[in-house]
C-alpha positions as CSV (number, residue, x, y, z in Angstrom):
1,M,117.3,93.1,35.5
2,P,113.6,93.7,35.6
3,A,112.0,97.0,36.1
4,A,110.8,97.3,39.4
5,P,106.7,97.1,39.9
6,T,104.9,100.1,40.1
7,A,101.5,100.5,41.2
8,A,98.7,101.2,39.5
9,A,97.2,104.3,38.9
10,P,93.8,104.5,40.6
11,M,90.8,104.1,37.9
12,N,88.8,107.3,37.7
13,V,85.3,106.3,38.9
14,F,83.7,109.3,37.1
15,D,84.6,109.3,33.1
16,P,86.0,113.1,32.4
17,V,84.5,112.6,28.9
18,A,81.4,111.5,29.7
19,L,81.1,114.0,32.2
20,A,81.6,116.9,29.4
21,Q,79.4,115.1,27.1
22,R,76.5,115.0,29.5
23,R,77.2,118.8,30.7
24,Q,77.0,119.7,26.9
25,R,73.6,117.8,25.8
26,A,72.2,119.3,29.1
27,L,72.9,123.1,27.7
28,A,71.8,121.8,24.6
29,L,68.2,120.3,25.9
30,G,67.6,123.6,28.4
31,P,68.7,122.6,31.8
32,E,66.8,121.8,34.4
33,T,67.6,123.7,37.5
34,F,65.2,123.2,40.3
35,L,67.6,121.6,42.4
36,L,70.2,124.0,41.5
37,D,68.0,126.9,42.3
38,R,67.2,125.7,45.9
39,V,71.1,124.9,46.9
40,A,72.4,128.4,45.6
41,E,69.4,130.0,48.0
42,D,70.2,127.9,50.8
43,L,74.2,128.7,50.1
44,L,73.3,132.3,50.4
45,D,71.5,132.0,53.6
46,R,74.2,130.3,54.8
47,L,76.7,132.8,53.8
48,G,74.5,135.8,55.2
49,A,74.7,133.9,58.6
50,V,78.6,134.7,58.5
51,K,78.0,138.2,58.8
52,R,81.3,139.5,57.0
53,R,82.3,141.2,53.6
54,F,84.5,138.8,51.5
55,G,87.1,140.4,49.1
56,N,88.5,138.0,46.8
57,A,85.9,134.9,46.0
58,A,85.8,132.2,43.6
59,D,82.8,130.0,42.4
60,L,84.4,126.2,41.6
61,G,81.8,124.7,39.2
62,T,78.6,125.6,39.7
63,P,76.6,125.0,36.7
64,T,74.6,128.1,35.2
65,R,75.0,132.0,36.5
66,V,72.5,131.5,39.6
67,L,75.0,131.7,42.1
68,R,77.4,134.7,40.2
69,D,74.0,136.4,39.9
70,A,72.9,135.9,43.4
71,L,76.1,136.5,45.2
72,A,76.4,139.9,42.7
73,A,72.9,141.1,43.9
74,S,73.6,140.3,47.7
75,G,76.5,142.6,48.0
76,M,78.9,140.1,49.9
77,V,81.6,139.9,47.9
78,E,83.9,142.4,46.3
79,T,85.3,140.4,43.6
80,Y,84.3,137.2,42.2
81,K,85.2,134.9,39.4
82,A,83.7,131.6,38.0
83,F,85.9,128.8,37.1
84,G,84.6,125.8,35.2
85,P,85.0,123.3,32.1
86,A,85.9,124.4,28.6
87,E,82.1,123.8,27.5
88,R,80.3,126.4,29.8
89,A,80.7,129.7,28.1
90,D,80.1,131.3,31.0
91,V,82.8,131.0,33.3
92,D,86.0,133.5,34.2
93,V,88.7,130.7,34.0
94,V,88.5,127.6,32.0
95,T,89.8,124.8,34.3
96,D,90.4,121.4,34.8
97,P,87.7,120.4,38.3
98,E,91.1,118.3,39.7
99,I,93.7,120.5,39.3
100,L,93.1,124.0,40.3
101,P,94.8,127.2,39.4
102,F,94.3,129.2,42.7
103,A,97.3,130.7,43.9
104,P,98.6,130.3,47.5
105,A,96.7,132.2,49.9
106,S,94.4,134.3,47.4
107,L,90.9,133.6,48.0
108,D,88.9,134.6,50.9
109,L,86.1,132.7,49.8
110,V,85.6,129.4,47.5
111,V,81.6,128.7,47.1
112,S,80.2,125.5,45.1
113,A,77.1,124.5,44.4
114,L,76.3,120.9,43.1
115,A,79.6,120.5,41.4
116,L,81.7,118.5,43.8
117,Q,79.9,115.2,43.2
118,S,81.5,114.3,40.4
119,V,85.4,115.2,40.9
120,N,87.5,111.9,41.5
121,D,89.9,113.3,44.1
122,L,87.7,115.2,46.7
123,P,90.6,115.0,49.2
124,G,92.9,116.3,46.8
125,V,90.6,119.0,45.5
126,L,89.5,119.8,49.5
127,A,93.8,120.4,49.9
128,Q,93.8,122.4,47.0
129,I,91.3,124.7,48.2
130,R,92.8,125.0,51.8
131,R,96.1,126.2,50.0
132,A,94.3,128.7,48.3
133,L,92.7,130.4,50.9
134,K,94.3,133.0,52.7
135,P,93.9,133.1,56.6
136,D,90.7,133.0,58.2
137,G,88.8,132.6,54.5
138,L,85.9,130.4,54.1
139,L,84.8,127.3,51.9
140,L,81.5,126.5,51.6
141,A,79.9,124.4,49.3
142,G,76.5,121.8,48.8
143,F,76.6,118.8,46.5
144,L,74.8,115.5,46.2
145,G,75.2,112.7,48.4
146,G,75.2,109.0,49.3
147,G,71.3,109.1,49.2
148,T,70.5,110.6,46.3
149,L,68.2,108.6,44.2
150,T,68.1,105.2,46.2
151,E,65.0,104.7,45.1
152,L,66.5,104.8,41.0
153,R,69.7,102.6,42.2
154,E,67.2,100.2,44.0
155,A,64.8,100.0,40.9
156,F,67.6,99.5,38.4
157,A,69.5,97.0,40.3
158,I,66.0,94.5,40.6
159,A,65.1,95.4,36.8
160,E,68.6,94.4,35.3
161,S,69.1,91.4,37.7
162,D,65.4,90.3,36.4
163,T,65.8,91.3,33.1
164,L,69.6,90.5,32.5
165,G,70.9,88.1,35.3
166,G,73.0,90.7,36.9
167,I,73.6,94.4,37.4
168,S,75.8,97.1,36.5
169,P,76.8,100.3,37.8
170,R,73.7,102.9,36.9
171,V,73.9,105.9,40.1
172,A,77.4,107.1,41.4
173,P,78.4,106.4,44.6
174,F,78.3,110.0,46.0
175,V,80.3,110.7,48.8
176,D,78.9,109.7,52.2
177,L,78.3,112.7,54.9
178,R,80.2,110.9,57.7
179,D,83.4,110.9,55.9
180,L,82.9,114.8,55.0
181,G,84.6,116.0,58.5
182,G,87.3,113.7,58.2
183,L,87.9,114.9,54.9
184,L,88.0,118.5,56.0
185,Q,90.5,118.1,58.8
186,R,92.6,115.6,56.7
187,A,92.8,118.5,54.0
188,G,93.7,121.3,57.5
189,L,90.4,123.0,57.3
190,A,89.6,124.4,61.2
191,L,86.1,124.3,62.3
192,P,84.8,121.8,60.1
193,V,80.7,122.0,59.8
194,T,78.6,119.0,57.7
195,D,74.9,118.8,57.4
196,V,72.5,117.3,55.1
197,D,69.2,118.7,53.6
198,R,66.9,115.8,52.0
199,V,64.6,116.6,49.0
200,V,61.7,114.5,47.9
201,V,60.7,115.2,44.4
202,R,57.6,113.4,43.2
203,Y,57.1,112.6,39.5
204,G,54.1,111.0,37.0
205,D,56.3,108.6,36.2
206,P,60.2,107.5,36.0
207,L,60.4,108.4,32.5
208,A,60.2,112.2,33.4
209,L,62.9,111.7,36.3
210,L,65.5,110.5,33.4
211,H,64.2,113.2,31.5
212,D,64.8,115.5,34.1
213,L,68.4,113.8,34.8
214,R,69.9,114.3,31.5
215,R,68.7,118.2,31.8
216,M,70.7,118.3,34.8
217,G,73.7,116.8,33.0
218,A,73.5,113.8,35.8
219,A,72.8,111.2,33.3
220,N,74.9,107.9,34.2
221,P,78.9,109.4,33.8
222,L,80.6,106.5,35.7
223,T,83.8,105.0,34.3
224,D,82.4,101.2,34.9
225,R,78.9,101.8,33.0
226,R,77.4,99.3,31.1
227,R,77.9,100.8,27.4
228,A,75.3,99.0,25.6
229,P,72.0,100.7,25.3
230,L,69.7,100.2,27.9
231,L,67.1,97.5,26.4
232,K,63.5,98.2,26.5
233,K,62.6,95.0,28.6
234,T,64.7,96.9,31.0
235,L,63.5,99.8,31.0
236,V,59.7,98.2,31.3
237,R,60.8,96.4,34.5
238,L,62.5,99.4,35.8
239,F,59.2,101.3,35.4
240,E,57.1,98.2,37.1
241,V,59.7,98.0,39.8
242,Y,59.4,101.9,40.7
243,A,56.0,102.1,40.7
244,E,55.6,99.2,43.1
245,R,57.8,100.2,45.4
246,F,58.3,103.8,45.4
247,A,54.7,105.2,44.9
248,D,53.0,107.5,47.4
249,P,48.7,106.7,47.8
250,D,48.3,109.3,44.8
251,G,50.3,107.0,42.6
252,R,53.6,109.7,42.2
253,L,56.8,108.7,42.7
254,R,59.1,109.7,45.0
255,A,62.7,110.8,44.2
256,T,65.5,111.6,47.0
257,F,68.2,113.8,46.3
258,E,70.4,114.3,49.2
259,I,72.2,117.5,49.4
260,V,75.3,117.6,51.8
261,W,76.8,120.6,53.3
262,I,80.7,121.7,54.0
263,S,82.2,124.5,55.6
264,G,85.6,124.7,56.9
265,W,87.9,127.8,57.6
266,A,91.6,128.4,57.0
267,P,93.0,128.4,60.2
268,H,93.5,131.7,61.9
269,E,94.7,132.9,65.4
270,S,91.3,134.8,66.1
271,Q,89.5,131.3,65.5
272,Q,88.4,129.8,68.8
273,K,90.4,126.7,69.8
274,P,89.5,123.0,72.4
275,L,90.9,123.9,75.8
276,R,93.9,121.8,76.5
277,P,93.1,118.7,78.5
278,G,93.5,119.4,81.9
279,S,93.2,123.2,81.9
280,A,89.8,123.2,83.4
281,K,89.0,125.5,86.6
282,T,85.8,123.6,87.6
283,R,85.0,120.2,88.8
284,L,82.2,118.5,86.6
285,A,81.2,117.2,90.2
286,D,81.0,120.7,91.5
287,A,79.2,122.4,88.4
288,L,76.3,119.6,88.9
289,K,76.6,120.1,92.3
290,V,76.3,116.3,93.0
291,P,78.8,114.0,95.0
292,E,82.1,113.0,93.7
293,G,81.6,110.3,91.1
294,R,77.9,109.8,91.5
295,L,75.4,111.3,88.2
296,P,72.2,113.0,88.7
297,G,69.3,110.8,89.0
298,E,72.1,108.0,90.5
299,G,70.8,106.6,93.9
């Protein structure tokens, strides 16, 4: 009898080999860190608002030492280990970003800056982080969201359509903020919070933006990317479209980076919990001092 059919394994959106090559090239060129520096500073501010010293902390994939050094200087963590890919010489533990080596209930804090946007199975990674957190342990991460590089995405689409008669994936489909709260809850994290920070950077020309993306290790890592070299006529048209559509009055060009922030806690009995339905002691009408069934302002 023929073998029963099996479901095909889902294709990776991001090419792991390409990601490693992009990161190695960024290190060789000298990384561009202005965005990472901003995210690391913001993460430190957010963590400081928690008013707690964390025992065992892990950094998941943050490029460079910026977050490690900032946390060490802050005194907010007692022990700290960086987990990351093999091409990074400064990590404490080399790990596949999607198969984490954390022991269950071993961490008080997991942080990550500009790394989680390139994992193929974000729900799986969040579930692994949840298992690794001790009760009342915290996950805090900032990474690129769906509004990142919308200008470049649009300009590439028009340029390729005009010069090649079709378009190919050029900018990664980063996760949308609206999906993240559900993903945190699905992973089993309590008190989930998500928000967004949009950073607009201005450039003299699109080539400067493309150079910065290379030095961030953020050049196109998509599995479905066009493998042929970018044609000169397409690049010229890209520059024209970008200048036509996304220039400020002074001629400088806008590039948007959307930083999405997530936080969630491993459940603990001390955490605030929603009231059970029907447990309220006061009627809404009494609290608002209006007759039953009438809202303020209604006749």
